[in-house]
C-alpha positions as CSV (number, residue, x, y, z in Angstrom):
1,M,-2.1,-34.1,-16.1
2,R,-3.0,-31.1,-13.9
3,I,-4.1,-28.0,-15.6
4,V,-4.7,-24.5,-14.1
5,Y,-7.0,-22.0,-15.9
6,F,-7.0,-18.3,-15.5
7,T,-10.1,-16.6,-16.9
8,E,-12.0,-13.4,-16.5
9,S,-15.1,-15.0,-18.1
10,L,-17.0,-17.7,-16.3
11,F,-20.5,-18.5,-15.2
12,P,-22.6,-16.8,-14.0
13,L,-21.5,-14.4,-16.7
14,V,-22.8,-15.8,-19.9
15,D,-20.8,-15.0,-23.0
16,G,-19.0,-16.9,-25.7
17,V,-15.9,-17.4,-23.6
18,S,-17.8,-18.6,-20.5
19,R,-19.8,-21.0,-22.6
20,T,-16.7,-22.4,-24.4
21,L,-14.9,-22.9,-21.1
22,A,-17.9,-24.5,-19.5
23,Q,-18.0,-27.1,-22.3
24,L,-14.3,-27.6,-21.9
25,F,-14.5,-28.1,-18.2
26,R,-17.4,-30.6,-18.5
27,T,-15.3,-32.6,-21.0
28,L,-12.3,-32.5,-18.7
29,E,-14.5,-33.9,-15.9
30,Q,-15.8,-36.7,-18.1
31,R,-12.2,-37.6,-19.0
32,N,-11.1,-37.4,-15.3
33,I,-8.5,-34.8,-16.0
34,E,-7.5,-32.8,-13.0
35,F,-8.0,-29.0,-13.2
36,R,-8.5,-25.9,-11.3
37,I,-9.8,-22.4,-12.3
38,F,-8.9,-19.0,-11.0
39,S,-11.5,-16.4,-11.9
40,P,-13.4,-13.3,-10.6
41,F,-16.6,-15.2,-11.2
42,V,-17.7,-18.3,-9.2
43,P,-20.5,-20.4,-10.7
44,D,-23.5,-21.5,-8.8
45,P,-23.0,-24.9,-6.9
46,S,-25.3,-26.5,-9.4
47,V,-22.4,-26.3,-11.9
48,S,-20.6,-29.6,-11.6
49,W,-17.1,-28.1,-11.6
50,S,-17.9,-25.1,-9.4
51,T,-15.8,-26.4,-6.5
52,R,-12.7,-26.2,-8.7
53,V,-13.0,-22.4,-8.9
54,R,-11.0,-20.1,-6.8
55,G,-12.6,-16.7,-6.7
56,M,-10.3,-13.8,-7.3
57,P,-10.6,-10.2,-6.2
58,F,-11.4,-7.8,-9.0
59,V,-12.2,-4.4,-10.2
60,R,-15.0,-3.7,-12.7
61,F,-13.9,-2.7,-16.2
62,P,-15.1,0.9,-16.7
63,A,-16.3,0.5,-20.3
64,Y,-18.3,-2.6,-19.6
65,K,-19.6,-3.0,-16.0
66,D,-20.3,-6.7,-16.3
67,Y,-16.7,-7.4,-17.1
68,R,-14.3,-8.0,-14.2
69,V,-10.5,-7.6,-14.2
70,S,-9.0,-9.7,-11.5
71,Y,-5.6,-9.8,-9.7
72,P,-4.1,-12.6,-7.6
73,P,-4.3,-12.1,-3.9
74,R,-1.6,-13.2,-1.5
75,G,-1.3,-16.9,-1.2
76,V,-2.1,-17.8,-4.8
77,A,1.5,-18.6,-5.6
78,R,1.6,-20.9,-2.6
79,E,-1.6,-22.7,-3.7
80,L,-0.2,-23.2,-7.2
81,N,3.1,-24.5,-5.8
82,E,1.2,-27.0,-3.7
83,Y,-1.1,-28.0,-6.6
84,R,1.9,-28.5,-9.0
85,P,0.2,-28.0,-12.4
86,D,1.7,-29.4,-15.5
87,L,0.1,-26.7,-17.7
88,V,-1.2,-23.2,-17.3
89,H,-3.9,-22.0,-19.6
90,V,-4.7,-18.2,-19.8
91,A,-8.0,-17.2,-21.5
92,S,-7.5,-13.5,-22.0
93,P,-4.6,-11.0,-22.0
94,T,-5.3,-9.6,-18.6
95,P,-3.2,-8.6,-15.6
96,M,-4.0,-11.9,-13.8
97,A,-3.0,-13.8,-16.9
98,V,0.3,-11.9,-17.2
99,W,1.0,-12.8,-13.5
100,A,0.1,-16.4,-14.2
101,Q,2.5,-16.5,-17.2
102,R,5.3,-15.1,-15.1
103,W,4.6,-17.6,-12.3
104,A,4.7,-20.5,-14.7
105,R,7.7,-19.4,-16.7
106,K,9.8,-19.1,-13.6
107,R,9.0,-22.7,-12.8
108,G,9.4,-24.1,-16.4
109,I,5.7,-24.9,-16.7
110,P,4.3,-24.5,-20.2
111,V,1.7,-21.8,-20.8
112,V,-1.0,-21.9,-23.5
113,A,-3.6,-19.3,-24.4
114,S,-6.9,-19.3,-26.1
115,F,-8.0,-16.4,-28.3
116,H,-11.6,-15.6,-27.7
117,T,-12.2,-11.9,-28.0
118,H,-10.8,-9.6,-30.6
119,F,-9.8,-6.8,-28.2
120,V,-7.9,-4.8,-30.7
121,S,-11.0,-4.3,-32.8
122,Y,-12.6,-2.5,-29.8
123,F,-10.2,0.4,-30.3
124,R,-11.9,1.2,-33.6
125,Y,-15.3,0.7,-32.1
126,Y,-14.6,3.2,-29.3
127,G,-13.1,5.7,-31.7
128,I,-9.4,5.3,-30.6
129,R,-8.1,3.5,-33.7
130,P,-4.6,4.9,-33.3
131,M,-4.3,2.5,-30.3
132,E,-4.5,-0.5,-32.5
133,S,-0.8,-0.8,-33.2
134,A,0.0,-0.6,-29.5
135,G,-2.7,-3.2,-28.9
136,W,-1.1,-5.6,-31.4
137,R,2.4,-4.9,-29.9
138,F,1.0,-6.0,-26.5
139,L,-0.7,-9.1,-27.9
140,R,2.6,-10.1,-29.7
141,W,4.4,-9.8,-26.4
142,F,1.6,-11.6,-24.4
143,Y,1.0,-14.5,-26.8
144,G,4.8,-14.7,-27.5
145,R,5.1,-15.9,-23.9
146,C,2.9,-18.9,-24.6
147,E,3.8,-22.2,-26.2
148,R,0.6,-22.2,-28.2
149,V,-2.3,-19.9,-28.9
150,Y,-5.6,-21.7,-29.7
151,A,-7.9,-19.8,-32.1
152,P,-11.4,-20.5,-33.1
153,T,-11.0,-20.2,-36.9
154,E,-8.5,-20.3,-39.7
155,R,-9.2,-16.7,-40.5
156,I,-8.3,-15.6,-36.9
157,I,-5.1,-17.7,-37.2
158,G,-4.2,-15.9,-40.4
159,E,-4.9,-12.5,-38.8
160,L,-2.8,-13.3,-35.8
161,A,0.0,-14.5,-38.1
162,E,-0.2,-11.2,-40.1
163,H,0.5,-9.4,-36.8
164,G,3.4,-11.6,-35.8
165,I,1.7,-14.2,-33.7
166,R,2.7,-17.3,-35.7
167,H,2.2,-20.2,-33.2
168,A,-1.6,-20.3,-33.3
169,E,-3.5,-23.5,-33.8
170,L,-7.1,-24.2,-34.5
171,W,-9.4,-25.0,-31.6
172,S,-12.7,-25.6,-33.3
173,R,-15.7,-25.2,-31.1
174,G,-18.3,-27.2,-33.0
175,I,-21.9,-27.3,-32.2
176,D,-23.4,-29.0,-29.1
177,L,-25.8,-31.4,-30.8
178,A,-27.4,-32.2,-27.4
179,S,-28.6,-28.6,-27.2
180,F,-28.9,-27.6,-30.9
181,G,-30.3,-29.8,-33.7
182,R,-33.2,-30.5,-35.9
183,R,-35.3,-31.8,-33.0
184,F,-35.3,-28.3,-31.5
185,R,-36.4,-26.7,-34.7
186,D,-39.5,-24.5,-34.4
187,G,-41.8,-24.9,-37.4
């Protein structure tokens, strides 16, 4: 199996998405599953899977300067054609992910998505609540182009279903007991 990931969140950016994906990539390495990653972030060489990352050009997101929105440069389609992935995984509803969906669908390659960030709730936070319905329409379109959407909780799966995204499945994250546990307890 050959998997290609498209994500806007990756080390050295540290957030919930980058941590989740880092754990996934370590697991794929341990299981000898072939994968590549396309991202505007490229981890330090000390990260075991960093050589699998293809850095992408990007623009900074105006509302959050640490966030990068990438786009595929010339030659990415050729790279993907040569790699011949069996599956494309998009981590966020971004322009690069839409491009990746289109590339994969033209070739009959299944696309899956993971739901990490509740982007629509940001409209309320930034005082533009009337944009929520447009946000959900976009997400229905985006996730409707995927075979599956992997969500972190049953509550999120229910909310996605309420908004017409009915092919979500649970991707529980669990707790990394090697990093968190009673032995690390302070006091």
